[in-house]
N, C-alpha and C positions, 0 to 999 in steps of 0.2 A: 504494498499497501503508499509505503515512503519512498519508494522507491519509483512506482509510479508518478507521485504529485510532483516530485522534485525534478523525474524525468519532463515534465513539460516546462518550456521555459516561459509561460507566463506566468506561471505560478512561483519560478527562480526568481524572475523579475521581481515578481510583490513583496518575498523576503526581502529580496538585496535592495529596494525602497522605503519596506517599512523598517528595515534596520539605521539606513541611514536619515530616514524620518524621526525615529526615538532616539535615537543616539546625538542628535543634532540637538533636540527639544528639550534632553538632558544635561547637557551639555551649558546650553544656555541660562539653564535653570541654577544648574552649580557656583557658576564663576559669577554669574547676575551680578554679587556681591562687588564687585569690584565697578569703580569709575574712573572713566578717562575722559581728558580733553581732546576733542574730535579736531578741534584746527590744529592743535601741537603733535600730533598723527601725521595730517598733511602737510605739513612744514608751512603752515600759512597762519598770518595775525590770528591772535587770538579775539574775537568777535567781543563787543561791549557794547550790549544794546537795552532797554528800556522795553517791556512786556506787561501790562496789563497793572503795570504798578510796580513793576519789580526789577531794580536797576542792577545794570554789571551783569545782564545774564549772557551765557555764552553757551556751543554745543556741549556739557558735558552729560557724555552718556554710562549707562553700565554697558561691559562688554558681554555682556547676554545678546546687545543686536548683532556680535558679528557672526555667528552662527546661526542667529535665527532666520533671517534671508532665505536660509535652503531650505527651511522649512515649509514655509509660504510654498516655493518655486515647487518641493517634492509635493506639497498637497495638492496644488494645479495638476500637476502630472499625472499623479494617482487620481484624482477625478478626471480625468481625460481617456484615461484606459479600463477603470476600476470603477469609477460612480462614487456618486456621494455618497454608496454604504462602505464603500473603503475607504472610505477618509472618514465616516464617522466611527466607522471599526478602530482606525488607527488614532484616531484622536480618546477615543474613551479608554483604550488600551495603555495609548502614552500618561494618560492623566494618572490610570493607579499605577503604571512604574513611576514618575514621578514622588508621588502619594509615597512608595515604598519605598524608594530613594531615600528622602528626609524621615523618615522615620527610623532605616536604618541608624542616620545619619545624627539624630537623635537620641538612638541609645547609645553610639560610638561617643557621642559627648560626653554623656552619664557616667560613662565606664571609670572607674579610678584610676587614673593615670600612676604609668611606671615612676616614683619619688629618686629613681637613682639615676643611671645614664642618661635614660631619655630627654626626660624634663630640662634640661640644659643643655640637651646633644647641639643645640643651635645658636649658642652662644657667640661664638667665631661670627654668626651671620647676624648679630644686633637679634637676634630673637631670644632670651632670657628665661622665659615661660614659653614650653611648647604646648602645653595642655591651655594654657589661654588666648594661645596663637590659635591652635587647631580651635576649641570653641567660637573664638570670635572670627574665624574665615567661617567656618560653615552655619557658626548658632545664630548669624546675619542673616542667610537666607532663612530661617525659620518664620522671619520677622515679616515675610512676603507671598509666603507659601500659599496663604488661600486668595489672597488675590492673586498671585501668580496665574495660581493651575484654574483659577474662574476665570478671567482673561483667557488662559490659551485655548480651554474649552468654550467658549461663546464666541473668540475670534473664529478658532477652525470650522465651527458651524456655519458662521455666519459666510466666509469664506465658499465653505460647499454649497451655500445656499445661492449665494448669487453668481457664481462661478454656473450651477446647474442654469439659473436664467437664464443669463448670457449668453447659452449655447443653447436653450430652446430655439431665441431669435437667430441667431447667426449661425448655430448647426456646426458644423466641424470647421466654419472659416474662420477667420479672424481671433489667431491663438491670442493675440496681443492683447487686443480688448478683452475678453474672459479673465485671462490671467493678468493681465495688470491693474482691470476694475475690481475684481473679488478680493485682492492684493489689498490694496487701498482702502476696500472698505472694511475689512479685517482687524488692517493694522489699526485704523481709528481705531476701532472698540476695543482692540486687544490694549493699547496705551492708555487708552480714557480709565478701562478698568483698571488695570495691573495700578496705574500711578494713584485715581481717586483711594483704590481700596487699597492699598498696603501705605501710603501714604497722610492722604488728607482721613482716613476714616481713622485705622488703627496705627498710626502714627503724629495725630493734632498736627500734621502740616497745613500754612494760614494755605485757605482754596486757591488766592489766586497766584503763588507760589507753585503749588499744583497744578494750577491749568496752564502757565507758564511753561511748565515742564512736560505737559503733553504734548502745547504746540513746536515745541523745538527739537522734542522726543520725535513726533509725527514728521516734521517738517526731516528729518532723515531719513527715514524708513521711506517715503514720500519718492523722495531723489534716488534711494537704492530699488527701490520698486521698479522704477522708471527703468534705471540703468541695466535693471538684471532681467528686462525681458529676452533679450537676445538668446540667454541662458536655457530659456523654455523651449525654444526653436533647436538649440543645441538636444536638448536635453532629446525630442521628439525625433532628432533623425538619427540618436545615436540608438531608441528602442527601434526604430523602424526599423536599424540596420541589423540589430539582436534579432524580433523577433521576423522581421521579411515582411515588406510593405504590406501583403494579403492578411495575414495575422494583424496586423500593428492596425491596417484599416477596419477590421472586422471588431477589432476587441472594440474603440471608439465607435464604431457605430452600434455596438451593443448599449455602449454607457449612455452614446445619443439618445436610444429608443425608450431607456430606460426613464435617462432626465424628465423627457416627454411624458413620460407617464406618473410622474410621481408629482 
């Protein structure tokens, strides 16, 4: 049975896409506690602007945004070949895996540390207490896990819904429209939900500042979504080469038929 399943190229492709999807989503959640200065990373002058009464704003982003565009690209590719049911299944599975990962992290932090060699092993690198460092880095993620998982589920389901709606109108044409359009809408939802829930509701951040952060983060995501559009076409070309033109078109046609029925 297992050999028969893995012998089918479409099944193997789904496993690969699902693995990449889950890995990137989990990585984004794990590393998201670090903030970075976008302008410095790009080697340009730091922005300094006022938005909604909040002065001296710039593009300070979570490093979690680095792998996140791949999640939305994979969402659109999976939607095109396996339909909204495939996206919904992977979204709920990934949310469960993320929740489990943070449960394990919580238990790991709670475990009594070795007070011998390990606790001071990072002294030479400026880390006098390894347990404090471990708890501080991974513990920060616990503060936004509810908002993050909520934003992830809502954003993914909205992406799949809008993708399906556009595909009903355009058919199998205009890949750029359904991919970019669905991503821009879902990224807005994701930015709004995670920022407001994680910082305004749970961390008492001032509403104007939270809103300013939503706008700057979404501006970045909007630009990345547009720039990443060619990657959708590249993914389609690679999948068509792997599956064969006839098989790839048949899968997209089937996904389109199911989208029209739902």
